BAKE-436840 format. One line per field, with one value per residue: z, y, x of N, C-alpha, C in turn; residue in one letter. Coordinates in Angstrom, 1 decimal. Layout:
n_w	(Z  ...)
n_v	(Y  ...)
n_u	(X  ...)
ca_w	(Z  ...)
ca_v	(Y  ...)
ca_u	(X  ...)
c_w	(Z  ...)
c_v	(Y  ...)
c_u	(X  ...)
type	(A  ...)
This chain:
n_w	(63.5  61.0  60.6  58.4  57.8  57.4  58.4  61.1  61.8  61.5  63.6  65.8  65.6  65.9  68.5  69.8  69.3  70.7  73.3  73.7  73.5  75.7  78.3  77.8  77.8  75.5  75.2  75.2  77.3  80.5  81.6  84.5  87.4  89.6  92.1  94.0  96.2  95.4  96.6  96.2  93.7  91.1  88.8  87.5  87.5  86.5  88.1  89.8  92.8  94.0  96.4  98.4  100.7  101.0  99.0  97.3  94.7  92.6  89.9  86.5  83.7  80.2  77.6  76.9  78.7  81.0  83.8  85.2  86.2  88.6  92.2  95.5  97.3  95.5  94.0  92.0  89.2  87.9  85.1  84.3  83.1  83.4  82.9  81.9  84.8  85.8  86.3  84.0  83.2  81.4  81.1  82.7  85.0  86.4  88.7  89.6  87.6  87.3  85.4  84.9  83.2)
n_v	(123.6  121.3  117.8  115.2  112.0  109.9  111.0  111.3  108.6  107.7  109.1  108.0  105.4  105.6  106.6  104.4  102.4  103.5  103.5  100.7  100.0  101.1  99.7  97.1  97.0  98.2  100.5  102.1  100.9  102.3  104.0  103.4  104.4  103.6  104.4  103.3  101.0  97.9  95.1  92.3  90.1  87.8  86.0  83.6  83.4  85.8  88.1  91.1  92.9  95.9  98.3  101.1  103.9  103.7  102.1  98.9  96.9  94.1  93.3  92.1  91.1  91.2  89.5  90.9  93.0  94.3  93.2  91.6  92.9  94.0  94.2  93.3  96.2  98.2  101.3  102.1  103.2  102.5  102.1  100.8  98.7  97.6  94.3  91.4  89.7  90.4  92.9  94.6  95.5  98.4  100.2  100.5  102.2  102.9  104.7  104.5  102.8  99.7  97.3  93.8  91.6)
n_u	(62.3  62.8  63.2  64.1  62.6  64.4  66.8  66.1  65.7  68.3  69.6  68.4  69.2  72.0  72.2  71.1  73.1  75.2  74.3  74.1  76.8  78.2  77.5  78.5  81.2  82.3  83.6  86.8  89.5  90.1  92.9  94.9  96.9  99.6  101.8  104.5  106.1  107.8  106.3  106.2  107.5  106.8  108.1  107.5  104.6  104.1  103.5  103.2  103.4  102.5  102.7  101.6  101.1  98.3  97.2  97.1  98.2  97.8  99.5  99.7  101.8  102.6  104.4  107.6  107.7  110.0  110.3  111.9  114.1  113.5  113.3  112.2  111.2  112.1  111.3  108.5  106.6  103.6  101.6  98.4  95.8  92.4  91.6  89.7  89.5  92.1  94.7  96.5  99.8  100.6  102.6  105.7  107.6  110.7  112.5  115.2  117.0  118.4  119.2  119.0  121.3)
ca_w	(62.7  60.5  60.2  57.6  58.5  57.3  59.4  62.4  62.0  61.7  64.9  66.8  65.5  66.5  70.0  70.3  69.3  71.7  74.5  73.8  73.6  77.1  79.4  77.5  77.7  74.2  75.3  75.4  78.7  81.2  82.2  85.9  87.7  91.0  92.5  95.3  96.3  95.0  97.7  95.8  92.3  90.8  87.4  86.9  87.2  85.9  89.0  90.5  93.8  94.3  97.6  98.9  102.0  101.0  97.9  97.0  93.4  92.1  88.5  85.6  82.5  79.0  77.0  76.5  79.9  81.7  85.2  85.8  86.8  89.8  93.4  96.5  97.9  94.5  93.8  90.6  88.8  86.9  84.4  84.1  82.7  83.9  81.9  82.6  85.8  86.2  86.0  83.1  83.1  80.0  81.1  84.0  85.1  87.5  88.7  89.6  86.8  87.3  84.8  84.9  81.9)
ca_v	(122.9  120.0  116.7  114.2  110.7  109.2  111.6  110.9  107.2  107.6  109.6  107.0  104.2  106.0  106.6  103.0  101.7  104.1  103.0  99.3  99.9  101.5  98.6  95.8  97.3  98.5  101.7  101.8  100.8  103.5  103.7  103.7  104.6  103.4  104.7  102.7  100.1  96.5  94.2  91.0  89.8  86.4  85.9  82.4  83.7  87.2  88.9  92.2  93.5  97.2  98.9  102.4  104.2  103.4  101.2  97.7  96.4  92.9  93.5  91.1  91.7  90.4  89.3  92.1  93.9  93.9  93.2  90.8  93.7  94.6  93.4  93.9  97.5  99.1  102.2  102.0  103.9  101.5  102.4  99.5  98.8  96.5  93.3  90.4  88.9  90.9  94.3  94.3  96.6  98.9  101.0  100.4  103.1  102.7  105.9  104.1  101.6  98.9  96.1  92.6  91.3)
ca_u	(63.3  62.3  64.2  63.5  62.4  65.7  67.8  65.6  66.0  69.8  70.0  67.9  70.0  73.3  72.0  70.9  74.4  76.1  73.7  74.5  78.3  78.6  77.5  79.2  82.7  82.6  84.4  88.2  89.8  90.6  94.2  95.1  98.3  100.0  103.2  104.8  107.2  107.5  106.2  106.6  107.5  106.8  108.4  106.8  103.2  104.0  102.7  104.0  102.6  102.9  102.0  102.0  100.5  96.9  96.8  97.9  97.7  98.5  99.5  100.3  102.4  102.7  105.8  108.3  107.9  111.2  110.0  112.9  115.1  113.0  113.5  111.4  111.7  112.3  110.2  108.1  105.4  103.1  100.3  97.8  94.4  91.6  91.3  88.9  90.2  93.4  95.1  97.6  100.7  100.8  103.8  106.3  108.7  111.6  113.3  116.6  117.0  119.6  118.6  119.8  121.8)
c_w	(62.3  60.3  59.3  58.3  58.5  58.3  60.8  62.8  62.2  63.1  66.0  66.8  66.1  68.0  70.6  70.3  70.4  73.1  74.7  74.0  75.0  78.1  79.0  77.2  76.3  74.1  75.5  76.9  79.3  81.9  83.7  86.2  89.2  91.1  93.9  95.2  95.9  96.3  97.4  94.3  92.0  89.3  86.7  86.5  86.7  86.8  89.7  91.5  94.2  95.4  97.8  100.2  102.1  99.9  97.8  95.7  93.0  90.6  87.7  84.4  81.4  78.6  76.7  77.7  80.7  83.2  85.9  86.6  88.1  91.0  94.5  97.1  96.8  94.4  92.3  90.4  87.7  86.4  84.1  83.6  83.2  82.7  82.6  83.5  86.3  85.8  85.2  82.9  81.6  80.0  82.6  84.0  86.4  87.6  88.8  88.9  86.7  86.7  84.9  83.4  81.5)
c_v	(121.5  119.0  115.7  112.9  109.9  109.7  111.2  109.5  107.0  108.0  108.6  105.8  104.4  106.0  105.2  102.2  102.2  103.5  101.5  99.1  100.2  100.3  97.3  96.0  97.5  99.8  101.3  101.7  102.1  103.2  104.1  103.8  104.3  103.7  104.1  101.8  98.7  95.7  92.8  90.9  88.3  86.3  84.7  82.7  85.1  88.1  89.9  92.8  94.8  97.8  100.3  102.7  103.7  102.5  100.0  97.1  95.2  93.0  92.3  91.8  90.7  90.3  90.7  93.1  93.4  94.1  92.4  91.6  94.3  93.6  94.1  95.2  98.5  100.0  102.2  102.9  103.0  102.1  101.0  99.8  97.5  95.6  92.2  89.5  89.4  92.4  94.1  95.6  97.1  99.7  100.9  101.3  102.9  103.9  105.5  102.8  100.9  97.5  94.9  92.3  89.9)
c_u	(62.8  63.5  63.4  63.4  63.7  66.7  67.4  65.9  67.5  70.2  69.6  68.8  71.4  73.2  71.8  72.2  75.3  75.6  74.1  76.0  78.8  78.6  78.2  80.7  83.1  83.4  85.9  88.5  90.4  91.9  94.2  96.6  98.5  101.5  103.5  106.0  106.8  107.5  106.7  106.6  107.6  106.9  107.7  105.3  103.0  103.2  103.7  103.0  103.2  102.1  102.5  101.2  99.0  96.4  97.7  97.3  98.5  98.3  100.1  100.9  102.5  104.2  106.4  108.5  109.1  111.1  111.1  113.9  114.7  113.3  112.6  112.1  112.0  111.0  109.8  106.8  104.8  101.7  99.7  96.4  93.7  91.3  90.4  89.8  91.5  93.6  96.4  98.5  100.8  102.1  104.4  107.5  109.4  112.5  114.8  116.7  118.3  119.1  119.6  120.2  121.4)
type	(M  K  T  T  T  G  K  G  I  S  I  V  F  A  L  L  L  F  A  L  A  C  P  I  N  G  M  P  P  I  P  H  M  I  R  G  G  V  E  R  I  D  A  Q  Q  R  E  L  V  V  T  N  G  H  D  R  A  V  L  T  W  K  E  G  T  H  A  C  C  L  K  P  G  D  T  V  K  A  Y  Y  R  K  A  P  G  S  Y  V  I  S  D  L  R  V  P  S  F  N  C  C  N)
């Protein structure tokens, strides 16, 4: 099977770009999930600590996440992604939802 020089250079260039993208976090973030109880919530610093039998995660949130409705002891299911220096909540689900007004 013959390849032209231009096609070979294109393939090498594409492989080089892919190899460079992987170690420098050029790939999309991998979502993670934790299910457990709320240990602590700090609205001023936007921190939510979720624990279960074997994991403990300190999560942060951005504007628009309704974490004010939570209190210690509530059961939650949080989807988060790793960001530089923190874990940021992308989706927060509460089975028994009683929101503050």
